[in-house]
VOVEXTOR-621921 format. One line per 4 residues: their letters; for each residue x, y, z of C-alpha. Coordinates in Angstrom, 3 decimals, padded with zeros to 6 digits. Example, Ala and Ser with C-alpha at 12.3 -4.5 7.8 and 13.67 -1.06 7.14 Angstrom:
<mizas>
as> 012.300 -004.500 007.800 | 013.670 -001.060 007.140
</mizas>
This chain:
<mizas>
mtns> 037.263 000.621 009.279 | 036.297 004.231 009.853 | 032.770 005.482 010.216 | 031.610 008.446 008.155
kqss> 028.424 008.834 010.222 | 028.515 011.044 013.306 | 026.137 011.823 016.135 | 024.095 014.951 015.524
knma> 024.749 018.055 017.590 | 021.318 017.655 019.148 | 022.047 014.072 020.227 | 025.526 015.011 021.436
skaa> 023.978 017.742 023.582 | 021.406 015.307 024.979 | 024.188 012.805 025.699 | 026.269 015.430 027.514
stln> 023.261 016.376 029.649 | 022.697 012.707 030.462 | 026.293 012.253 031.577 | 025.946 015.261 033.884
dtsa> 022.628 014.043 035.313 | 023.219 012.453 038.726 | 019.907 010.568 038.455 | 020.743 008.983 035.080
skiq> 021.093 005.206 035.135 | 024.277 003.332 034.321 | 022.814 002.177 031.003 | 021.827 005.740 030.074
ksla> 025.334 006.949 030.845 | 026.915 004.131 028.823 | 024.748 004.929 025.823 | 025.394 008.655 026.230
asvl> 029.148 008.078 026.355 | 028.940 006.058 023.149 | 026.922 008.799 021.439 | 029.474 011.422 022.489
sqss> 032.392 009.278 021.359 | 030.864 009.302 017.871 | 030.387 013.051 017.747 | 032.885 014.865 015.513
tsnq> 035.016 011.723 015.176 | 035.166 008.663 012.949 | 034.655 006.311 015.922 | 032.180 003.549 015.378
tsgd> 029.932 001.623 017.758 | 031.478 -001.492 019.286 | 029.752 -004.837 018.934 | 029.054 -004.882 022.665
metv> 027.371 -001.471 022.579 | 025.343 -002.529 019.534 | 023.982 -005.419 021.598 | 023.207 -003.197 024.597
asnv> 021.462 -000.607 022.420 | 019.493 -003.275 020.587 | 018.320 -004.799 023.870 | 017.236 -001.367 025.142
lksd> 015.143 -000.782 022.022 | 013.471 -004.203 022.358 | 012.534 -003.673 026.005 | 009.489 -001.895 027.416
kysd> 011.240 -000.933 030.646 | 013.325 001.938 029.226 | 012.235 005.559 028.780 | 011.914 007.317 025.441
dtks> 015.086 009.302 026.245 | 017.053 006.107 026.833 | 015.678 004.604 023.632 | 016.625 007.689 021.626
laas> 020.217 007.382 022.870 | 020.163 003.677 021.954 | 018.829 004.468 018.479 | 021.604 006.988 017.945
vlsq> 024.199 004.430 019.020 | 022.794 001.878 016.570 | 022.732 004.397 013.747 | 026.537 004.531 014.035
snks> 026.928 000.749 013.919 | 028.963 -001.293 011.484 | 026.624 -002.549 008.760 | 028.868 -005.510 007.996
r> 028.523 -006.946 011.499
</mizas>
């Protein structure tokens, strides 16, 4: 199944900055990589990344930037899952 939704240019830019940030956490970089993989492609979020992103959004320990990446990842998810 292909995904017609794509990451916005703004989110793709934020994701690229996160990947280049040496102080970014592993989870931030994973989410950023997923956001970028859905920019200008028909790639869709994997089930594993949906779970990670969902857990980030449910937790109080993550920053607003991390949560915005997670929200973008989930917005590309497969509705039928």
